[in-house]
N, CA, C and O atoms as a GROMACS GRO file, in nm:
protein
  452
    1MET      N    1   0.082  -0.118   0.000
    1MET     CA    2   0.000   0.000   0.000
    1MET      C    3   0.087   0.125   0.000
    1MET      O    4   0.055   0.225  -0.064
    2VAL      N    5   0.199   0.117   0.073
    2VAL     CA    6   0.288   0.233   0.080
    2VAL      C    7   0.349   0.261  -0.057
    2VAL      O    8   0.351   0.375  -0.102
    3TYR      N    9   0.399   0.155  -0.123
    3TYR     CA   10   0.459   0.175  -0.255
    3TYR      C   11   0.356   0.229  -0.354
    3TYR      O   12   0.387   0.315  -0.437
    4ARG      N   13   0.234   0.179  -0.345
    4ARG     CA   14   0.130   0.229  -0.434
    4ARG      C   15   0.103   0.376  -0.405
    4ARG      O   16   0.086   0.457  -0.496
    5GLY      N   17   0.098   0.410  -0.276
    5GLY     CA   18   0.076   0.550  -0.237
    5GLY      C   19   0.187   0.642  -0.285
    5GLY      O   20   0.163   0.759  -0.314
    6LEU      N   21   0.308   0.588  -0.292
    6LEU     CA   22   0.422   0.667  -0.339
    6LEU      C   23   0.430   0.672  -0.491
    6LEU      O   24   0.513   0.742  -0.547
    7GLY      N   25   0.342   0.595  -0.556
    7GLY     CA   26   0.343   0.595  -0.702
    7GLY      C   27   0.438   0.493  -0.761
    7GLY      O   28   0.455   0.490  -0.883
    8ASP      N   29   0.500   0.409  -0.679
    8ASP     CA   30   0.593   0.308  -0.728
    8ASP      C   31   0.514   0.178  -0.753
    8ASP      O   32   0.519   0.084  -0.673
    9LEU      N   33   0.443   0.176  -0.864
    9LEU     CA   34   0.356   0.064  -0.895
    9LEU      C   35   0.432  -0.064  -0.924
    9LEU      O   36   0.381  -0.174  -0.900
   10GLU      N   37   0.555  -0.051  -0.975
   10GLU     CA   38   0.635  -0.171  -1.002
   10GLU      C   39   0.667  -0.245  -0.873
   10GLU      O   40   0.651  -0.367  -0.866
   11ARG      N   41   0.712  -0.174  -0.774
   11ARG     CA   42   0.743  -0.238  -0.645
   11ARG      C   43   0.616  -0.288  -0.575
   11ARG      O   44   0.616  -0.394  -0.513
   12ALA      N   45   0.508  -0.211  -0.586
   12ALA     CA   46   0.382  -0.253  -0.527
   12ALA      C   47   0.337  -0.385  -0.589
   12ALA      O   48   0.293  -0.476  -0.518
   13GLY      N   49   0.349  -0.396  -0.721
   13GLY     CA   50   0.312  -0.519  -0.790
   13GLY      C   51   0.399  -0.635  -0.747
   13GLY      O   52   0.350  -0.746  -0.730
   14ALA      N   53   0.530  -0.611  -0.731
   14ALA     CA   54   0.622  -0.716  -0.688
   14ALA      C   55   0.584  -0.768  -0.550
   14ALA      O   56   0.590  -0.888  -0.525
   15HIS      N   57   0.547  -0.680  -0.461
   15HIS     CA   58   0.509  -0.722  -0.326
   15HIS      C   59   0.375  -0.796  -0.325
   15HIS      O   60   0.356  -0.889  -0.248
   16LEU      N   61   0.285  -0.754  -0.410
   16LEU     CA   62   0.157  -0.824  -0.418
   16LEU      C   63   0.175  -0.968  -0.465
   16LEU      O   64   0.103  -1.057  -0.421
   17LYS      N   65   0.271  -0.990  -0.553
   17LYS     CA   66   0.298  -1.126  -0.602
   17LYS      C   67   0.355  -1.215  -0.492
   17LYS      O   68   0.344  -1.337  -0.501
   18GLN      N   69   0.415  -1.157  -0.390
   18GLN     CA   70   0.476  -1.234  -0.282
   18GLN      C   71   0.376  -1.272  -0.173
   18GLN      O   72   0.406  -1.354  -0.087
   19ARG      N   73   0.261  -1.211  -0.176
   19ARG     CA   74   0.166  -1.236  -0.068
   19ARG      C   75   0.114  -1.379  -0.073
   19ARG      O   76   0.106  -1.440  -0.179
   20GLY      N   77   0.079  -1.427   0.039
   20GLY     CA   78   0.019  -1.560   0.053
   20GLY      C   79  -0.107  -1.547   0.136
   20GLY      O   80  -0.150  -1.438   0.170
   21SER      N   81  -0.164  -1.661   0.166
   21SER     CA   82  -0.284  -1.654   0.251
   21SER      C   83  -0.239  -1.637   0.395
   21SER      O   84  -0.151  -1.708   0.443
   22VAL      N   85  -0.300  -1.545   0.461
   22VAL     CA   86  -0.267  -1.518   0.601
   22VAL      C   87  -0.396  -1.504   0.680
   22VAL      O   88  -0.504  -1.486   0.624
   23GLY      N   89  -0.382  -1.513   0.807
   23GLY     CA   90  -0.497  -1.493   0.894
   23GLY      C   91  -0.561  -1.624   0.933
   23GLY      O   92  -0.529  -1.730   0.881
   24ILE      N   93  -0.651  -1.611   1.024
   24ILE     CA   94  -0.723  -1.726   1.076
   24ILE      C   95  -0.868  -1.713   1.033
   24ILE      O   96  -0.928  -1.607   1.045
   25ARG      N   97  -0.921  -1.821   0.984
   25ARG     CA   98  -1.061  -1.820   0.943
   25ARG      C   99  -1.147  -1.840   1.066
   25ARG      O  100  -1.132  -1.938   1.140
   26VAL      N  101  -1.237  -1.747   1.088
   26VAL     CA  102  -1.327  -1.755   1.202
   26VAL      C  103  -1.444  -1.846   1.165
   26VAL      O  104  -1.500  -1.836   1.056
   27ALA      N  105  -1.480  -1.934   1.255
   27ALA     CA  106  -1.591  -2.025   1.232
   27ALA      C  107  -1.722  -1.946   1.226
   27ALA      O  108  -1.748  -1.861   1.310
   28ASP      N  109  -1.801  -1.976   1.126
   28ASP     CA  110  -1.932  -1.914   1.110
   28ASP      C  111  -2.033  -2.027   1.097
   28ASP      O  112  -2.042  -2.091   0.992
   29LEU      N  113  -2.108  -2.054   1.202
   29LEU     CA  114  -2.199  -2.168   1.205
   29LEU      C  115  -2.302  -2.162   1.094
   29LEU      O  116  -2.339  -2.266   1.039
   30LEU      N  117  -2.350  -2.044   1.060
   30LEU     CA  118  -2.450  -2.032   0.954
   30LEU      C  119  -2.390  -2.065   0.819
   30LEU      O  120  -2.445  -2.147   0.745
   31VAL      N  121  -2.279  -2.003   0.786
   31VAL     CA  122  -2.214  -2.027   0.656
   31VAL      C  123  -2.162  -2.170   0.647
   31VAL      O  124  -2.176  -2.234   0.543
   32ASP      N  125  -2.102  -2.219   0.752
   32ASP     CA  126  -2.050  -2.356   0.751
   32ASP      C  127  -2.164  -2.457   0.735
   32ASP      O  128  -2.146  -2.561   0.672
   33GLY      N  129  -2.278  -2.427   0.792
   33GLY     CA  130  -2.394  -2.514   0.779
   33GLY      C  131  -2.450  -2.520   0.638
   33GLY      O  132  -2.513  -2.619   0.600
   34LEU      N  133  -2.427  -2.416   0.558
   34LEU     CA  134  -2.475  -2.414   0.420
   34LEU      C  135  -2.410  -2.525   0.338
   34LEU      O  136  -2.474  -2.585   0.252
   35LYS      N  137  -2.283  -2.552   0.364
   35LYS     CA  138  -2.215  -2.660   0.292
   35LYS      C  139  -2.283  -2.794   0.318
   35LYS      O  140  -2.296  -2.877   0.228
   36ASP      N  141  -2.325  -2.815   0.442
   36ASP     CA  142  -2.394  -2.939   0.476
   36ASP      C  143  -2.526  -2.952   0.402
   36ASP      O  144  -2.565  -3.062   0.364
   37LEU      N  145  -2.593  -2.840   0.382
   37LEU     CA  146  -2.720  -2.845   0.309
   37LEU      C  147  -2.699  -2.888   0.164
   37LEU      O  148  -2.784  -2.955   0.106
   38LEU      N  149  -2.587  -2.850   0.107
   38LEU     CA  150  -2.560  -2.885  -0.032
   38LEU      C  151  -2.515  -3.030  -0.047
   38LEU      O  152  -2.532  -3.089  -0.154
   39ARG      N  153  -2.459  -3.086   0.057
   39ARG     CA  154  -2.407  -3.222   0.048
   39ARG      C  155  -2.481  -3.320   0.137
   39ARG      O  156  -2.466  -3.441   0.121
   40GLY      N  157  -2.558  -3.270   0.227
   40GLY     CA  158  -2.615  -3.356   0.329
   40GLY      C  159  -2.750  -3.416   0.294
   40GLY      O  160  -2.790  -3.424   0.178
   41GLU      N  161  -2.816  -3.456   0.398
   41GLU     CA  162  -2.943  -3.527   0.388
   41GLU      C  163  -3.046  -3.449   0.307
   41GLU      O  164  -3.113  -3.505   0.220
   42ARG      N  165  -3.060  -3.322   0.334
   42ARG     CA  166  -3.168  -3.243   0.276
   42ARG      C  167  -3.167  -3.241   0.124
   42ARG      O  168  -3.272  -3.258   0.062
   43VAL      N  169  -3.052  -3.220   0.064
   43VAL     CA  170  -3.046  -3.213  -0.082
   43VAL      C  171  -3.088  -3.346  -0.144
   43VAL      O  172  -3.152  -3.348  -0.249
   44HIS      N  173  -3.051  -3.456  -0.082
   44HIS     CA  174  -3.089  -3.587  -0.136
   44HIS      C  175  -3.238  -3.615  -0.116
   44HIS      O  176  -3.302  -3.680  -0.198
   45LEU      N  177  -3.294  -3.566  -0.005
   45LEU     CA  178  -3.438  -3.578   0.014
   45LEU      C  179  -3.513  -3.504  -0.095
   45LEU      O  180  -3.610  -3.556  -0.152
   46ILE      N  181  -3.469  -3.384  -0.124
   46ILE     CA  182  -3.535  -3.304  -0.229
   46ILE      C  183  -3.522  -3.372  -0.364
   46ILE      O  184  -3.620  -3.385  -0.437
   47ARG      N  185  -3.403  -3.415  -0.397
   47ARG     CA  186  -3.383  -3.484  -0.526
   47ARG      C  187  -3.466  -3.611  -0.535
   47ARG      O  188  -3.523  -3.642  -0.640
   48GLY      N  189  -3.474  -3.685  -0.424
   48GLY     CA  190  -3.553  -3.807  -0.422
   48GLY      C  191  -3.701  -3.779  -0.442
   48GLY      O  192  -3.768  -3.852  -0.514
   49ARG      N  193  -3.751  -3.676  -0.378
   49ARG     CA  194  -3.893  -3.643  -0.392
   49ARG      C  195  -3.926  -3.598  -0.534
   49ARG      O  196  -4.032  -3.631  -0.587
   50VAL      N  197  -3.835  -3.522  -0.594
   50VAL     CA  198  -3.855  -3.480  -0.733
   50VAL      C  199  -3.857  -3.602  -0.825
   50VAL      O  200  -3.944  -3.614  -0.912
   51ALA      N  201  -3.762  -3.692  -0.806
   51ALA     CA  202  -3.755  -3.813  -0.889
   51ALA      C  203  -3.880  -3.899  -0.868
   51ALA      O  204  -3.935  -3.952  -0.965
   52PHE      N  205  -3.924  -3.913  -0.744
   52PHE     CA  206  -4.043  -3.993  -0.715
   52PHE      C  207  -4.165  -3.933  -0.785
   52PHE      O  208  -4.245  -4.004  -0.846
   53GLY      N  209  -4.178  -3.801  -0.775
   53GLY     CA  210  -4.290  -3.732  -0.839
   53GLY      C  211  -4.290  -3.746  -0.990
   53GLY      O  212  -4.396  -3.743  -1.053
   54ALA      N  213  -4.171  -3.763  -1.047
   54ALA     CA  214  -4.159  -3.779  -1.192
   54ALA      C  215  -4.171  -3.925  -1.234
   54ALA      O  216  -4.160  -3.957  -1.353
   55GLY      N  217  -4.193  -4.013  -1.137
   55GLY     CA  218  -4.207  -4.155  -1.169
   55GLY      C  219  -4.077  -4.230  -1.186
   55GLY      O  220  -4.076  -4.344  -1.230
   56ARG      N  221  -3.966  -4.168  -1.151
   56ARG     CA  222  -3.835  -4.234  -1.158
   56ARG      C  223  -3.805  -4.293  -1.020
   56ARG      O  224  -3.725  -4.239  -0.943
   57ILE      N  225  -3.869  -4.402  -0.992
   57ILE     CA  226  -3.868  -4.460  -0.858
   57ILE      C  227  -3.730  -4.514  -0.820
   57ILE      O  228  -3.688  -4.498  -0.705
   58SER      N  229  -3.661  -4.576  -0.912
   58SER     CA  230  -3.526  -4.627  -0.881
   58SER      C  231  -3.432  -4.513  -0.846
   58SER      O  232  -3.353  -4.525  -0.752
   59LYS      N  233  -3.440  -4.403  -0.919
   59LYS     CA  234  -3.357  -4.285  -0.890
   59LYS      C  235  -3.394  -4.228  -0.754
   59LYS      O  236  -3.308  -4.188  -0.676
   60ALA      N  237  -3.524  -4.224  -0.725
   60ALA     CA  238  -3.570  -4.174  -0.596
   60ALA      C  239  -3.513  -4.258  -0.482
   60ALA      O  240  -3.463  -4.204  -0.384
   61ALA      N  241  -3.521  -4.389  -0.497
   61ALA     CA  242  -3.468  -4.478  -0.394
   61ALA      C  243  -3.319  -4.455  -0.373
   61ALA      O  244  -3.270  -4.456  -0.260
   62ALA      N  245  -3.246  -4.435  -0.482
   62ALA     CA  246  -3.102  -4.409  -0.471
   62ALA      C  247  -3.075  -4.280  -0.394
   62ALA      O  248  -2.986  -4.275  -0.310
   63GLU      N  249  -3.152  -4.176  -0.422
   63GLU     CA  250  -3.134  -4.048  -0.353
   63GLU      C  251  -3.170  -4.060  -0.205
   63GLU      O  252  -3.100  -4.004  -0.120
   64PHE      N  253  -3.277  -4.132  -0.174
   64PHE     CA  254  -3.314  -4.149  -0.033
   64PHE      C  255  -3.207  -4.231   0.039
   64PHE      O  256  -3.181  -4.208   0.157
   65GLY      N  257  -3.146  -4.325  -0.030
   65GLY     CA  258  -3.035  -4.401   0.028
   65GLY      C  259  -2.916  -4.312   0.059
   65GLY      O  260  -2.850  -4.329   0.162
   66LYS      N  261  -2.889  -4.215  -0.029
   66LYS     CA  262  -2.781  -4.119  -0.005
   66LYS      C  263  -2.814  -4.029   0.114
   66LYS      O  264  -2.725  -3.993   0.192
   67ALA      N  265  -2.942  -3.994   0.129
   67ALA     CA  266  -2.983  -3.913   0.244
   67ALA      C  267  -2.958  -3.989   0.373
   67ALA      O  268  -2.914  -3.931   0.472
   68ILE      N  269  -2.986  -4.118   0.371
   68ILE     CA  270  -2.962  -4.201   0.490
   68ILE      C  271  -2.812  -4.212   0.518
   68ILE      O  272  -2.770  -4.211   0.634
   69ALA      N  273  -2.734  -4.223   0.413
   69ALA     CA  274  -2.588  -4.229   0.432
   69ALA      C  275  -2.538  -4.100   0.496
   69ALA      O  276  -2.446  -4.102   0.578
   70ALA      N  277  -2.598  -3.987   0.459
   70ALA     CA  278  -2.558  -3.858   0.516
   70ALA      C  279  -2.605  -3.842   0.660
   70ALA      O  280  -2.538  -3.779   0.742
   71LYS      N  281  -2.724  -3.899   0.690
   71LYS     CA  282  -2.780  -3.886   0.825
   71LYS      C  283  -2.858  -4.014   0.857
   71LYS      O  284  -2.978  -4.022   0.831
   72PRO      N  285  -2.790  -4.113   0.913
   72PRO     CA  286  -2.853  -4.242   0.939
   72PRO      C  287  -2.979  -4.236   1.024
   72PRO      O  288  -3.065  -4.324   1.011
   73GLY      N  289  -2.993  -4.138   1.108
   73GLY     CA  290  -3.110  -4.127   1.194
   73GLY      C  291  -3.226  -4.052   1.133
   73GLY      O  292  -3.320  -4.015   1.204
   74SER      N  293  -3.222  -4.028   1.002
   74SER     CA  294  -3.327  -3.951   0.935
   74SER      C  295  -3.453  -4.034   0.913
   74SER      O  296  -3.455  -4.126   0.831
   75ILE      N  297  -3.557  -4.002   0.986
   75ILE     CA  298  -3.684  -4.071   0.969
   75ILE      C  299  -3.746  -4.039   0.833
   75ILE      O  300  -3.791  -4.132   0.765
   76PRO      N  301  -3.750  -3.912   0.789
   76PRO     CA  302  -3.808  -3.884   0.657
   76PRO      C  303  -3.738  -3.960   0.544
   76PRO      O  304  -3.804  -4.008   0.451
   77ALA      N  305  -3.606  -3.970   0.550
   77ALA     CA  306  -3.533  -4.041   0.445
   77ALA      C  307  -3.570  -4.189   0.444
   77ALA      O  308  -3.588  -4.248   0.337
   78ARG      N  309  -3.582  -4.248   0.561
   78ARG     CA  310  -3.615  -4.391   0.568
   78ARG      C  311  -3.760  -4.419   0.526
   78ARG      O  312  -3.787  -4.519   0.460
   79VAL      N  313  -3.851  -4.331   0.565
   79VAL     CA  314  -3.991  -4.348   0.523
   79VAL      C  315  -4.001  -4.336   0.372
   79VAL      O  316  -4.068  -4.417   0.307
   80ASN      N  317  -3.936  -4.236   0.315
   80ASN     CA  318  -3.940  -4.218   0.170
   80ASN      C  319  -3.871  -4.333   0.096
   80ASN      O  320  -3.918  -4.376  -0.009
   81LEU      N  321  -3.760  -4.381   0.152
   81LEU     CA  322  -3.694  -4.496   0.090
   81LEU      C  323  -3.786  -4.618   0.095
   81LEU      O  324  -3.799  -4.690  -0.003
   82GLY      N  325  -3.848  -4.640   0.210
   82GLY     CA  326  -3.939  -4.753   0.223
   82GLY      C  327  -4.054  -4.745   0.124
   82GLY      O  328  -4.092  -4.846   0.064
   83THR      N  329  -4.108  -4.626   0.106
   83THR     CA  330  -4.217  -4.607   0.010
   83THR      C  331  -4.171  -4.634  -0.132
   83THR      O  332  -4.242  -4.696  -0.211
   84SER      N  333  -4.051  -4.587  -0.165
   84SER     CA  334  -3.996  -4.612  -0.298
   84SER      C  335  -3.972  -4.760  -0.321
   84SER      O  336  -4.004  -4.813  -0.428
   85LEU      N  337  -3.917  -4.825  -0.221
   85LEU     CA  338  -3.892  -4.969  -0.233
   85LEU      C  339  -4.021  -5.048  -0.248
   85LEU      O  340  -4.025  -5.149  -0.318
   86ALA      N  341  -4.128  -5.001  -0.181
   86ALA     CA  342  -4.258  -5.067  -0.195
   86ALA      C  343  -4.306  -5.058  -0.340
   86ALA      O  344  -4.361  -5.154  -0.394
   87GLN      N  345  -4.286  -4.944  -0.400
   87GLN     CA  346  -4.324  -4.925  -0.540
   87GLN      C  347  -4.244  -5.017  -0.632
   87GLN      O  348  -4.291  -5.058  -0.738
   88LEU      N  349  -4.123  -5.048  -0.590
   88LEU     CA  350  -4.035  -5.136  -0.669
   88LEU      C  351  -4.058  -5.284  -0.635
   88LEU      O  352  -3.997  -5.372  -0.696
   89GLY      N  353  -4.147  -5.312  -0.539
   89GLY     CA  354  -4.179  -5.450  -0.502
   89GLY      C  355  -4.074  -5.518  -0.416
   89GLY      O  356  -4.068  -5.641  -0.413
   90LYS      N  357  -3.994  -5.443  -0.346
   90LYS     CA  358  -3.887  -5.499  -0.263
   90LYS      C  359  -3.933  -5.506  -0.117
   90LYS      O  360  -3.892  -5.426  -0.033
   91THR      N  361  -4.018  -5.602  -0.090
   91THR     CA  362  -4.087  -5.614   0.038
   91THR      C  363  -3.993  -5.628   0.157
   91THR      O  364  -4.011  -5.561   0.258
   92GLU      N  365  -3.892  -5.714   0.145
   92GLU     CA  366  -3.798  -5.734   0.257
   92GLU      C  367  -3.728  -5.603   0.293
   92GLU      O  368  -3.715  -5.569   0.411
   93GLU      N  369  -3.684  -5.529   0.191
   93GLU     CA  370  -3.614  -5.403   0.217
   93GLU      C  371  -3.708  -5.298   0.275
   93GLU      O  372  -3.666  -5.216   0.357
   94VAL      N  373  -3.834  -5.301   0.233
   94VAL     CA  374  -3.934  -5.209   0.289
   94VAL      C  375  -3.948  -5.235   0.439
   94VAL      O  376  -3.945  -5.141   0.519
   95MET      N  377  -3.962  -5.360   0.475
   95MET     CA  378  -3.978  -5.396   0.617
   95MET      C  379  -3.855  -5.352   0.698
   95MET      O  380  -3.868  -5.305   0.811
   96GLN      N  381  -3.739  -5.367   0.639
   96GLN     CA  382  -3.616  -5.328   0.707
   96GLN      C  383  -3.616  -5.176   0.735
   96GLN      O  384  -3.580  -5.133   0.845
   97GLN      N  385  -3.655  -5.096   0.636
   97GLN     CA  386  -3.656  -4.951   0.654
   97GLN      C  387  -3.758  -4.909   0.760
   97GLN      O  388  -3.729  -4.824   0.844
   98PHE      N  389  -3.877  -4.967   0.755
   98PHE     CA  390  -3.979  -4.929   0.853
   98PHE      C  391  -3.944  -4.979   0.993
   98PHE      O  392  -3.983  -4.916   1.092
   99GLN      N  393  -3.873  -5.090   1.003
   99GLN     CA  394  -3.824  -5.135   1.134
   99GLN      C  395  -3.724  -5.035   1.188
   99GLN      O  396  -3.725  -5.005   1.308
  100GLU      N  397  -3.637  -4.982   1.102
  100GLU     CA  398  -3.540  -4.880   1.143
  100GLU      C  399  -3.613  -4.754   1.190
  100GLU      O  400  -3.572  -4.692   1.288
  101VAL      N  401  -3.721  -4.716   1.119
  101VAL     CA  402  -3.799  -4.599   1.160
  101VAL      C  403  -3.855  -4.620   1.299
  101VAL      O  404  -3.849  -4.530   1.383
  102ALA      N  405  -3.909  -4.738   1.326
  102ALA     CA  406  -3.965  -4.768   1.458
  102ALA      C  407  -3.856  -4.763   1.565
  102ALA      O  408  -3.878  -4.712   1.675
  103THR      N  409  -3.739  -4.815   1.532
  103THR     CA  410  -3.627  -4.815   1.628
  103THR      C  411  -3.580  -4.673   1.656
  103THR      O  412  -3.558  -4.635   1.771
  104ILE      N  413  -3.565  -4.594   1.550
  104ILE     CA  414  -3.522  -4.455   1.566
  104ILE      C  415  -3.625  -4.376   1.645
  104ILE      O  416  -3.592  -4.300   1.736
  105GLY      N  417  -3.752  -4.397   1.608
  105GLY     CA  418  -3.860  -4.325   1.674
  105GLY      C  419  -3.870  -4.355   1.822
  105GLY      O  420  -3.912  -4.269   1.900
  106SER      N  421  -3.832  -4.475   1.861
  106SER     CA  422  -3.838  -4.509   2.004
  106SER      C  423  -3.716  -4.459   2.078
  106SER      O  424  -3.710  -4.466   2.201
  107GLY      N  425  -3.617  -4.407   2.003
  107GLY     CA  426  -3.499  -4.350   2.066
  107GLY      C  427  -3.398  -4.451   2.112
  107GLY      O  428  -3.305  -4.416   2.185
  108THR      N  429  -3.414  -4.578   2.073
  108THR     CA  430  -3.323  -4.681   2.123
  108THR      C  431  -3.195  -4.693   2.042
  108THR      O  432  -3.098  -4.751   2.091
  109ARG      N  433  -3.192  -4.640   1.921
  109ARG     CA  434  -3.074  -4.660   1.840
  109ARG      C  435  -2.990  -4.534   1.825
  109ARG      O  436  -2.868  -4.539   1.842
  110TYR      N  437  -3.052  -4.421   1.792
  110TYR     CA  438  -2.977  -4.302   1.762
  110TYR      C  439  -2.994  -4.193   1.868
  110TYR      O  440  -2.954  -4.078   1.847
  111GLY      N  441  -3.050  -4.228   1.980
  111GLY     CA  442  -3.072  -4.127   2.083
  111GLY      C  443  -3.196  -4.048   2.055
  111GLY      O  444  -3.271  -4.078   1.963
  112SER      N  445  -3.217  -3.947   2.134
  112SER     CA  446  -3.339  -3.866   2.116
  112SER      C  447  -3.324  -3.778   1.993
  112SER      O  448  -3.213  -3.739   1.956
  113LEU      N  449  -3.437  -3.749   1.931
  113LEU     CA  450  -3.436  -3.669   1.808
  113LEU      C  451  -3.429  -3.525   1.837
  113LEU      O  452  -3.427  -3.444   1.745
   0.00000   0.00000   0.00000
């Protein structure tokens, strides 16, 4: 800044090229949480519901499975996956998902919601 103020743009440019990243990044719970929304359970729930509504049941089931991978204790993801699997005729897997919902809902597996 001093070199620029003195009109010595060549030296100012040389110093700017030497700069690196400095400082400490302060945690921001709101901004940091946005990344989770883009990668986490919610985005897969939305994608799954859109696919289900469009009749792409296999795609919906895959997205709901990804939502569960992101948040194993997600009741909405498991209910939606179970519903998708029912449409696909996968009875055993449907029962497994709804059993997980009952277990989660009772608080015995993932703690209180």
